[in-house]
LOFI-801886 format. One record per residue (C-alpha): x, y, z; residue in one letter; residue number from 0. Coordinates in Angstrom, 2 decimals, padded with zeros to 5 digits, m for minus. Example, Ala and Ser with C-alpha at 12.3 -4.5 7.8 and 13.67 -1.06 7.14 Angstrom:
+---------+---------+---------+-----+-----+
:      c1 :      c2 :      c3 : res :   n :
+---------+---------+---------+-----+-----+
:  012.30 : m004.50 :  007.80 :   a :   0 :
:  013.67 : m001.06 :  007.14 :   s :   1 :
+---------+---------+---------+-----+-----+
This chain:
+---------+---------+---------+-----+-----+
:      c1 :      c2 :      c3 : res :   n :
+---------+---------+---------+-----+-----+
: m042.11 :  037.03 :  059.42 :   x :   0 :
: m039.19 :  034.63 :  058.83 :   x :   1 :
: m037.95 :  034.19 :  055.28 :   x :   2 :
: m039.94 :  031.71 :  053.26 :   x :   3 :
: m037.68 :  031.87 :  050.20 :   x :   4 :
: m037.35 :  028.46 :  048.50 :   x :   5 :
: m039.69 :  026.80 :  051.02 :   x :   6 :
: m042.38 :  024.43 :  049.74 :   x :   7 :
: m045.98 :  024.64 :  050.96 :   x :   8 :
: m049.38 :  023.14 :  050.32 :   x :   9 :
: m051.31 :  026.24 :  049.29 :   x :  10 :
: m054.97 :  026.87 :  048.49 :   x :  11 :
: m056.07 :  028.47 :  045.21 :   x :  12 :
: m058.37 :  031.40 :  045.97 :   x :  13 :
: m059.06 :  032.92 :  042.55 :   x :  14 :
: m058.18 :  032.87 :  038.88 :   x :  15 :
: m056.81 :  036.04 :  037.31 :   x :  16 :
: m055.84 :  036.67 :  033.67 :   x :  17 :
: m052.17 :  036.65 :  034.74 :   x :  18 :
: m052.26 :  033.67 :  037.15 :   x :  19 :
: m053.61 :  032.17 :  040.37 :   x :  20 :
: m054.23 :  034.00 :  043.64 :   x :  21 :
: m053.21 :  031.63 :  046.43 :   x :  22 :
: m052.81 :  031.64 :  050.20 :   x :  23 :
: m050.07 :  030.01 :  052.26 :   x :  24 :
: m050.97 :  028.05 :  055.42 :   x :  25 :
: m050.09 :  031.08 :  057.61 :   x :  26 :
: m052.48 :  033.33 :  055.65 :   x :  27 :
: m049.81 :  035.03 :  053.52 :   x :  28 :
: m051.09 :  035.99 :  050.06 :   x :  29 :
: m049.30 :  034.50 :  047.08 :   x :  30 :
: m049.40 :  034.54 :  043.30 :   x :  31 :
: m048.55 :  031.81 :  040.83 :   x :  32 :
: m047.92 :  033.45 :  037.47 :   x :  33 :
: m049.37 :  031.58 :  034.49 :   x :  34 :
: m045.85 :  030.63 :  033.39 :   x :  35 :
: m045.31 :  028.87 :  036.76 :   x :  36 :
: m048.58 :  026.89 :  036.62 :   x :  37 :
: m048.11 :  023.41 :  035.08 :   x :  38 :
: m051.79 :  023.33 :  034.05 :   x :  39 :
: m051.74 :  026.57 :  032.07 :   x :  40 :
: m052.92 :  027.06 :  029.34 :   x :  41 :
: m054.48 :  023.63 :  028.80 :   x :  42 :
: m056.00 :  022.93 :  032.22 :   x :  43 :
: m059.38 :  023.96 :  033.57 :   x :  44 :
: m058.34 :  027.00 :  035.59 :   x :  45 :
: m061.81 :  027.59 :  037.04 :   x :  46 :
: m061.77 :  024.07 :  038.50 :   x :  47 :
: m058.57 :  024.98 :  040.35 :   x :  48 :
: m060.35 :  027.35 :  042.76 :   x :  49 :
: m060.43 :  025.77 :  046.20 :   x :  50 :
: m057.86 :  023.10 :  045.41 :   x :  51 :
: m054.62 :  022.60 :  047.30 :   x :  52 :
: m051.41 :  022.79 :  045.27 :   x :  53 :
: m047.78 :  022.11 :  046.25 :   x :  54 :
: m045.66 :  025.16 :  045.39 :   x :  55 :
: m042.41 :  026.87 :  046.33 :   x :  56 :
: m041.70 :  030.50 :  047.14 :   x :  57 :
: m039.60 :  032.18 :  044.46 :   x :  58 :
: m039.69 :  035.74 :  045.82 :   x :  59 :
: m040.75 :  036.43 :  049.40 :   x :  60 :
: m040.06 :  040.18 :  049.24 :   x :  61 :
: m043.01 :  040.96 :  046.97 :   x :  62 :
: m046.62 :  041.33 :  047.98 :   x :  63 :
: m048.15 :  038.94 :  047.18 :   x :  64 :
: m045.21 :  036.52 :  047.38 :   x :  65 :
: m044.35 :  034.94 :  044.03 :   x :  66 :
: m044.63 :  031.16 :  043.85 :   x :  67 :
: m044.22 :  028.30 :  041.41 :   x :  68 :
: m046.02 :  024.97 :  041.11 :   x :  69 :
: m043.60 :  023.64 :  038.48 :   x :  70 :
: m041.76 :  020.41 :  039.33 :   x :  71 :
: m038.51 :  021.89 :  038.00 :   x :  72 :
: m038.75 :  024.89 :  040.37 :   x :  73 :
: m039.50 :  022.61 :  043.32 :   x :  74 :
: m036.37 :  020.55 :  042.51 :   x :  75 :
: m034.23 :  023.71 :  042.29 :   x :  76 :
: m035.68 :  025.07 :  045.55 :   x :  77 :
: m034.98 :  021.75 :  047.33 :   x :  78 :
: m031.37 :  021.83 :  046.13 :   x :  79 :
: m030.98 :  025.45 :  047.30 :   x :  80 :
: m032.43 :  024.58 :  050.73 :   x :  81 :
: m030.10 :  021.61 :  051.07 :   x :  82 :
: m027.08 :  023.70 :  050.02 :   x :  83 :
: m028.04 :  026.30 :  052.65 :   x :  84 :
: m028.29 :  023.57 :  055.29 :   x :  85 :
: m032.03 :  023.58 :  055.77 :   x :  86 :
+---------+---------+---------+-----+-----+
């Protein structure tokens, strides 16, 4: 699988865990958004998130599941890193 590091995707939330959100990328790759990388935690309705589509970036594509972030600040950093790398 090609590197997905710093790429942004529309991902689907599959489940809520005490430590974060189980998500799936469009190609079926499993991902995790840690609570600290979820802009709606701890104040949002996490149960309502199941089934929703969220924009997130890959922070670590060498772990299983891949680690992701839905924070605006991480998406801005990832965009800058992609642009600096020429893609």
